[in-house]
C-alpha positions as CSV (number, residue, x, y, z in Angstrom):
1,X,151.2,99.7,76.5
2,X,151.3,99.4,80.3
3,X,152.4,102.1,82.6
4,X,155.9,101.9,84.2
5,X,156.0,101.5,88.0
6,X,157.3,105.1,88.4
7,X,154.4,106.7,86.4
8,X,150.9,107.2,87.6
9,X,148.6,105.3,85.3
10,X,146.1,107.3,83.3
11,X,143.0,105.3,83.7
12,X,139.5,105.6,85.1
13,X,140.4,102.6,87.4
14,X,143.2,104.6,89.0
15,X,140.8,107.5,89.6
16,X,138.2,105.1,91.1
17,X,140.8,103.7,93.5
18,X,141.9,107.1,94.6
19,X,138.3,108.3,95.0
20,X,137.3,105.1,96.9
21,X,140.3,105.5,99.3
22,X,139.5,109.1,100.0
23,X,135.9,108.2,100.8
24,X,137.0,105.3,103.0
25,X,139.2,107.3,105.3
26,X,136.5,109.4,107.0
27,X,134.3,106.3,107.3
28,X,137.0,104.3,108.9
29,X,138.0,107.1,111.3
30,X,134.3,107.6,112.3
31,X,133.8,103.9,112.8
32,X,136.9,103.8,115.0
33,X,135.6,106.8,117.0
34,X,132.2,105.2,117.5
35,X,133.7,102.0,118.9
36,X,136.2,103.9,121.0
37,X,133.3,105.9,122.6
38,X,131.5,102.6,123.5
39,X,134.5,101.6,125.6
40,X,135.1,105.1,127.1
41,X,138.2,105.5,125.0
42,X,139.5,108.3,122.8
43,X,140.0,107.6,119.1
44,X,143.7,107.7,119.5
45,X,143.5,105.2,122.4
46,X,141.7,102.8,120.0
47,X,144.3,103.3,117.3
48,X,147.1,102.5,119.8
49,X,145.1,99.5,121.1
50,X,144.9,98.3,117.4
51,X,148.7,98.5,117.0
52,X,149.2,96.5,120.2
53,X,146.6,93.9,119.4
54,X,147.9,93.4,115.9
55,X,151.4,92.8,117.1
56,X,152.5,89.1,117.2
57,X,154.5,89.7,120.4
58,X,154.6,92.3,123.2
59,X,155.8,95.7,122.0
60,X,157.7,98.6,123.7
61,X,156.3,102.0,124.2
62,X,159.0,103.4,121.9
63,X,158.0,101.0,119.1
64,X,154.4,102.1,119.5
65,X,155.5,105.8,119.3
66,X,157.5,105.1,116.2
67,X,154.8,103.1,114.5
68,X,152.1,105.7,115.3
69,X,154.2,108.9,115.1
70,X,152.7,109.9,118.4
71,X,155.1,111.5,120.9
72,X,156.4,109.2,123.7
73,X,154.9,111.4,126.4
74,X,151.5,111.0,124.8
75,X,152.0,107.3,124.4
76,X,152.6,107.0,128.1
77,X,149.2,108.7,128.9
78,X,147.4,106.6,126.3
79,X,148.9,103.4,127.8
80,X,147.9,104.6,131.3
81,X,144.3,104.9,130.1
82,X,144.4,101.5,128.3
83,X,145.9,99.8,131.4
84,X,143.4,101.4,133.8
85,X,140.6,100.0,131.7
86,X,142.2,96.6,131.6
87,X,142.9,96.4,127.9
88,X,146.7,96.1,128.2
89,X,149.3,94.9,130.7
90,X,152.8,96.2,131.2
91,X,155.7,93.8,132.0
92,X,159.4,94.3,132.5
93,X,161.5,93.1,129.6
94,X,163.1,89.8,130.4
95,X,166.5,90.9,129.1
96,X,166.5,94.6,130.1
97,X,164.7,95.5,133.3
98,X,164.7,99.2,132.2
99,X,162.4,98.4,129.3
100,X,158.7,97.8,129.4
101,X,156.8,95.4,127.2
102,X,153.2,96.0,126.4
103,X,150.7,93.3,125.4
104,X,147.0,93.3,124.9
105,X,144.8,91.4,127.4
106,X,143.0,89.1,124.9
107,X,139.9,88.5,127.0
108,X,139.5,92.3,127.6
109,X,139.8,93.2,123.9
110,X,137.4,90.5,122.8
111,X,134.3,92.8,123.1
112,X,136.2,95.5,121.2
113,X,137.0,93.0,118.4
114,X,133.3,91.9,118.4
115,X,132.3,95.5,117.6
116,X,134.3,95.3,114.3
117,X,133.0,91.8,113.5
118,X,130.0,93.1,111.5
119,X,132.4,95.0,109.2
120,X,134.7,92.0,108.9
121,X,131.7,89.8,108.1
122,X,130.6,92.2,105.4
123,X,134.1,92.3,104.0
124,X,134.2,88.5,103.8
125,X,130.8,88.5,102.1
126,X,131.9,91.1,99.6
127,X,135.1,89.2,98.7
128,X,133.0,86.2,97.5
129,X,132.4,88.1,94.3
130,X,136.1,88.0,93.4
131,X,138.1,85.1,92.0
132,X,141.4,84.0,93.6
133,X,143.5,86.0,91.2
134,X,141.6,89.2,91.8
135,X,141.8,88.7,95.6
136,X,145.6,88.1,95.3
137,X,145.9,91.4,93.4
138,X,143.7,93.2,96.0
139,X,145.8,91.7,98.8
140,X,149.0,92.9,97.2
141,X,147.5,96.4,96.7
142,X,146.2,96.7,100.3
143,X,149.6,95.4,101.7
144,X,151.5,98.0,99.6
145,X,149.0,100.7,100.5
146,X,149.4,99.9,104.2
147,X,153.2,100.1,103.8
148,X,152.9,103.6,102.3
149,X,151.1,104.8,105.4
């Protein structure tokens, strides 16, 4: 009998998922910090740069603050550091000159993305051991997990 969606499944797989996630968090945070230091950035700067780089269009500082749960005054300082190092550019909003849009400078962030490429390559290699149905389930799980955060 399967578990209902509102109940926590009692299984060793569930426990393994929780354990793996808890072990993954410090590893990802430390990897992020190592890359940030290579580019003379703080870890929080790198996280904000990720948010900007993953956006399909320019974002506002208030949207970054909302997504990251970082106070707007801190976002301003982070954006100042990123702009000084050439990773982002600010531009006035085309519809509302009081608003600023932030976008990543793709050529400037290319070396940052390269730092994560080894991990991405390893992930691609690891997924070769899963069939399409399993990968679809993993993708659904990871998407739902990201939405929880």
